[in-house]
N, C-alpha and C positions, 0 to 999 in steps of 0.2 A: 397797364400791367407791369411797364417799368419802375413806375414807382413804386409795385409792389413788390417787384422781387427785388428793385434795392432795399428794403422796408425788410424783409424777410432775411435778405443776410445780412445784416447791420445786427441785428436781435441775434443773429445767431455766431456771429460775432462776439457778441457781449458773454455770450452764455460759454463761449469756446474758454474765455479766461478762467485761470483757476479760482475755485470758490477761496477767499480770506479762510483761516483758521484752521483746526482741526473741526470735527463733527461735533464733538466735546463743547468745543470755545463757541460753534455758532450754537447751540442751543441750550446755554447756559441760562439762568433765569434774567441778563441782562439782552442776552443776544439770538434770541427765539426766533424764529422766522417769519416774518408775516404770511399770510394765507391770502391767496383771492382765489375764489369757486366765481365758473362761470358756466351758469346751469341753464342749458336751453328746455324748449320742451320738442318731444315728439322727433328724436334726431334717429333716426338707424344708425346701429351699431357698426352694423356692414359696412359703411363708408368708410371706414378708419381705417382700413386694414385690404389687402388684395382678396378677391378682386374687386371688391365694391369699390376702392379705390379710384377706381379707370374711369367711371362712371364722370366723375366731379372732380373741379380743382380745389380743393380746401387746401390753402399755401400753410396755414396756420398750424390748423390740425398736424399736419406732416412736419412743422416743425418742433411742434410737442414732442412729436413722436420721434424724432431727432435726437432731443435734447431730454428725452423723458423715459418714462414708462406708458407704456400702451397694456391697455387689458382686454385681449382679443374674445373673450367668453363672459362679458361683465352683464347683468341683468338686472331689471326693474324686479320690485316687490308685488309689485302690482302695477299692470298695464293701464292707469288712468292718472290725470295730475294730480288729484287732492291726496290719496290715498298713497298713490309710489312717494309722494314728498313728505307725506306725513311718516312713512316709511326712515326716510333719510333722516329726517328732523331728531327726530325719536332713537333709531337704531334697535328699532323692532319692527317684529313682522305684522301685517297687516290685521291679521286673528288678536293680537297680543294689545291693539289700541285699538279695535274694532271701527276703522275707518274704513267703514263699508261701502261709500261711493263719494262721488265728487260733493254730496253735501255735507258728507260725516268724516270730518278728520280730527287732527287735534285740538283739544280745548284753547282757547287763545293764550291760556297762562301756562300751558305746558314746556318743562325745563328743558330747551334742546343741548343740543353742543354748542351752541354758539352763546348760549347762556352760563354754560360753564364754562368758558373759557372768558368770559368775559369777567365772570368771578375770581377767574386766577391772573387777570390782569393784560389782559388782552383788550384793543379796540376795536370796537366792533360798529361795520355798518353795511347795510343793505339796501340793495335798490333793485324793482323791477318786480319782476311775479314770483311771488311767496309758494300761495294755496296750499297751506297745509291744513288750518285750522278747517271747523263746522262754520255753516251756517251760508258757504257762498253757491254760487252756479243758480242755472235758471229754474224758475219752478218745474219747467216740461225736464230736463234733468233731473230730478229728483223725483218725481211722478213716474217716470218711464222704469227709474230703477227700483221704484217700489214696487210695481206692476205687473214686474218682468214675469210673475209666476201665472200671471192672468191665461187663458184659456184664447188668448187674439194673436192677432198677426198682424203689426201697424207699422207702415214706412214712420220713419222718428228720424231721419235727415233730408236733408236734399240730396238731389244726386249728384256725386262727386264732377265738379266742371275746373276749366281751366279763366283766367283772368288775366290778359297782356296789357303790361302798359308799352307803347313802342318807343318813348324815348328811351334812347340806347344810352344818356346821358343818367339817367332816374338810380342812382345808385342806392339812396335812403327809400326803399320801398316800406320798410316797416319801420314807420316814422314812431311811433311808440317804443319799440327797443332801443332804436339809436337815439333818441332824448334820455333813456334810461340809461347807457350806456356812455354817454357824454355827461350825465350828472356822477358817474361814479370814476369818469376820470379827472373829471372838476376836482371832487372829494380830495383825490390822491394827492391832486396838485396844491390842494390849498388847507388841507387836514393831516393826510395821513404822512405826509413829507415831513412834516412838522414834529411829530409824534417821536417820542425816545422810549415807550413801549413798542412791542407788537402787536398788528391789527389783522383783523381779519375782516374781510371785503367779501360780501355777496352780491353777485351779479344775476338777475333772473330774468333770461329771454323768453318770447314767445313764440319765436320762431323756432323751428320752421313749423309749425302747426298751421294749419289750415284759415283760409281765414273766414268771416262770415256770408251766408250765403241769405238777403233778403227773402228771395220765394218762399224760403222754408217756415215764413212763419214767427211765433213766439223766439224771442232772444235769437233768431236768426236761424241756428245751427252752425256748424262752420264745416262746408265743402268746397270751398274754393281755392283752389291752391294759383294764389295771384303773385306777380314778380316782372320786373321788367325784362327788357333783350341784354342789357347789362351782365345780367345775372345768367340770363340762358347762355352767353356765349363762354359761360362756364363748364358747362355739359358737355359732355359728347355724345351726339344721338348717338351715334353708330352704336357704341356701347352697351346703351340701354337695354335690357332683356326684358322681353318680355312675360310675365310672367305664365305657367301651365296652371290651368283650369278643372278643376273635378267635374262631372256633370253634375247639373242642379238634383237627382236622383241620388248621385253616388255622395252628396256629400255629407259630414258628420251633420245629424241634427241641429246642434248648436251652431256650428257654423253657416246650416241655411239661416234658424234664424237673427243672426248678427248681418248676415249678408240680405236678408230681404229689411231687416227693421234699419239697416244704412241705405237702403234704396239703392242695391248694386245688382240684384237679380232679372235687372232687365237687356237690352241688347246692349254692346258695347265694341266698337268697333277698335283694330289694332293701334290705328292713328291717335283715338281719343282716350286709350290707357299707355300710350306712348307719349303721349302732351301731357298727361297728370304724372306720369313718372319725370319727366324732364322738368318742369314746374318747380316738382317737390324737390329736387337736386338742388335749381337754380336758388331757390330760397334755404337751402341747406350753404351755398356758396356766400350767400349774405350771413347768412349766423356764424361761418367762419371767421368773415371778416371782423365783426363784432371783436371776438376773439380777442381778432389781432389788434384790434384798437385800443383795448386793455392790456395786451401782450408788448406793443411800443409806448404805451407811456410809460409802464413800469423801467422799460431800458432807458427812455429819453429823463426819469428822473434819478437815475442811476439804483432803482429799488430791484430790477429786476433777479439778479444776483442773490438778495434777499430773501428772497420770496419764492416760495413753492406756490406756483399756480396749476389748479386743479380744473378739467371740464369733464361735465357729463352732461347726460340728460334723463328727465324725468320717466321716460320709453321710446318706442319709437315710432315709425309711421308705415302702414298694409300698402299704400300707394297702388292697390286696386292686386297684391298678390292675396291668393287665397278669395279674389272678388269681392275684396272688401276693401276699403278706406279706412282711416282714422286706427284706432290702438283695441283695446279690449278685445285681446286676443291672447294664448299663447304660443304664437307661430314668433318664429326669429325673427320677419320685421316688425312687430308689434313689440316684442319683450326685450329683444338684442339692445344694448345701448353702448355709448360710446365710454371710455370711462381713458383719461390720460393723466398723467402727474407728470410736473417738471419744477426742476429748482435745486437749490443747498441741498444735497445727501441723496436726490434721488436719481437712480442710474441710465445713464444715458442710454440710448437707443437697442435697449430691452423691449421685448414682448413675449406678456406673461401670458401662458393659454390656461392658467387654473380657472376656473370657476368662479366668479366671486358679484356681490351684487352690493345694491343701492344703502340697506342696513348696515355699509361697513366704511361707509364714510364718517358715522358717527366715532368708534374707536378711533379713526384714523385720526380725526382730528384732533382728538383729545391726547394723542398719541405724539403727533407733532411736537404737541405744548407740554408734552410729557406731566400730562396730567393721569392721577391713577383714572384705571377703566372701571365702570360699574359693573357687578359680576352679575346682571340680570339681561345684558343687552345681545340680541340676534344676531348682530355684525360683528364682525373679527379685523382686527387695522392692518391696514395691506402694507405698509413699509415692510413687514417681512419679505414681501415679493416684490419691492420697488424700489428698495433704498438697501446698499452695500454698507453705508455709513453706520445704521443702525441694527444691521442683523444681530450680532453680537448679543446685544442688549434683550435680544427676544430668543435668545435661544432655548430657554426654558419656558416662554409662555406658549399659549395655545395656539393652534396653529388650523389657520383655517379647512373646514371639511371639506371631502369632495366632493359639497352637493350646494346648491340653492336652490330656496321656497320662491315662488310669488302665487300671488292670490288674485284671485281678481270676485268681487261681487255687485258688480255694479250694471248700469243699463247696457243696451243691444246684446244682452246677451241672457239665456234664460235658465242660468243655473251657474250656481260658483263652481269656478273653475279650480282649478290645483294644479302646478306644477311642480314637478320635481327634477331638476337639470342633473345630470352627472357629465363625466368626462366623455362617454360614448353616448347616454342615452337622455332621452326625455319623454318624461311620462306625465301625461296630463288625467287628471280624475274629476269628477264632475260628480257635484252635487252629494247626493249617500254611499257611491261609490257601487248602486246597484243598480239604481233606475235608467243611468245613463252609460251606455260603454266607452269606456278607457281610451285613452291611445297611445301610442309606443312606436315612439321614431329613432333612429339610427341617422342620427345629420352626418356621419364620415360617408355614408354609403345613399341619403336620401336628404339631401340639404334643401331641396325646395316642401321638404314634408310634405309627401303627396301618397305615401305609403304607410299607412295604418298597419302595425307590425304584432297590435297586442295579444289578440287572438293567435299567430303565428309561434309566439314566443309566450308560454303562458307561463311558464317557471320564472324566467325575467320580469315577465308583469307582478305576480306577485309576489316576487321579491322586492320590486320597488314602491309595491302599493304600499308592503309591511313596514318598509323604510320612510315611507310618505305620511303614513298614522303612528308613527313613533316620535313623526315632528310635529304633527297637530292631527289633532280628533276631527279629521274634518268630516265626517257628516254628525258631527253635534256642531261644530261651526255652520255648517249650511242651514242647519235647523234655527240656530241661533239667528241668524239672517231670513231667514224667513221670516220669523215672527217678528222681528224687528221690523222687514214691509211693511207685515199688515198693521202694526202697532203704530209707525208713522205717516201711513197712509190714514189712515180712520183720523189722526189728532188734522190731518192739514183737509180732511175734507169737513171736518165739524167747525172748522175755523171758518172756512168760506161759507157755510150756511146755504140759504136759499140759491146762492151764484156758482154751486156746486156743476150743474148741468154744463153751463153758458161756458165756466173756465176750462171744465177739463176736456170740452169738445173742442177748445182753440188754444192748443196746446202743439208742439212741434207734429203731431202726430192727424191733425186736424184736414186733412186733403183728404185722409182715408176714412176719419172718426165719422166726419159729417154726410158722409153716405149712410150710414146705415147705426146712430147715434144709440136708438137704445138698444141695439145686438150687444154693443161695445159695453153699456151701462152697466146692462144685465151679463153679462161677463164676470164684471168686479164684483155687483153683488155676490153672485155663486161662490167667487172666490174667496171673497170676507168672510161667508158662511160656513166653510171648510175650515175646520181646525185649526179655528180663531179661540186663541185663551179668551174665557168669557170675563174676566176682567178687564177687555181691551173690547171688548164688542159693543 
């Protein structure tokens, strides 16, 4: 711990030194800043500020807070890996790119902000998890998403559990992430240090995403929270909050479906819940350490004062809040992400309360490089909110609206979900806006999101729904997703021919499916017969 403290102090001293030259000089063609993005998975953004920050030690996130700008209300545009990342790389809302699930993202040749920066002279490199293009993830994941409208209820995940490495000196628990971190550092040392042009480095981490659970079958699922004593020592168990749960009978129907398919409707002891949350926080501490390795490498190479560092996550992790783990929900633990920016021209020790989202990364990256922004982007540059140096340049530019949009169309949820988040309110609409009751939460008085006040405040509910419909015609989008799901399922079913019954029975839901296989196949057949476009039948 002493070595870690010395490292943080050393970086702080380097950052305290005045940046050379004026803002204009730093951002000229030859002196544009480098940019390094560290993007993790499944990190609850509330851990980056009080009171969430009290539960686990995150020294390098705290360093970025002290020497940069942190966004207190940053949100994913879709709380699942591929669609969230597709929104970030494209700068467009999920319904505009039709990134409906983990199998359906951007085309591989889609022009991202990194491609644009490369065309304008930046040297670029990517390491680790990307996951924003179509065609990936397991068969189970796809079929579960496509069949979410079928009238059955099946457990699709392993029961959430913990697994401890008792070795107190085991630091590199998530070895693949550490190897990618090493590759990124080696690239900085051997390649980037020699460039005369500015560079962009992207490092994608899988942590703190839960680990595979072999007991759950095909592709294993991922319901194991796995860490070592080394990282657990960074967690303050006394500060861990045991989330309140509504009785199963009082849950929103979509929440009940999610909890059941995630294998969370059974009994959990308080000790089990606390352990799951403790292990998750420990995994966040390991994530912070990899972020720290990148920052330390930049300092050692004298690149830190010339480089803007950005850290964020694709979505959060429920960690047993609302009787769920994973994401695929519009509750804060799932949809609220960390977002911190540090570097030349970025205001230090600033906390921004404005609502922002990951589609804002695309225009921010182009703005850093002084590249003109396309007119069709869903996002807005974050520089007017985070930088004194650049504010005058944005005086007459578009200002970020006082809302963000998130949507979800994938597995473990049996209706498309749309969230409109404003300063005070969180409004959640489902499907066609009529068949499933909406939710309204006032996070200032109900931070745990346990009291749906949509019926109590009909005027506010109506106003927010009208605003949401002005942004996205969500009943039409939901209908498009329904049709897409059937078409894709039919294609898949035809592709496997006579093996269909065997294959579908042995996906992640096999433990339930094999009890009554004919019943579940019949339910799918009935679903396919209803409201199916004749051209696809």
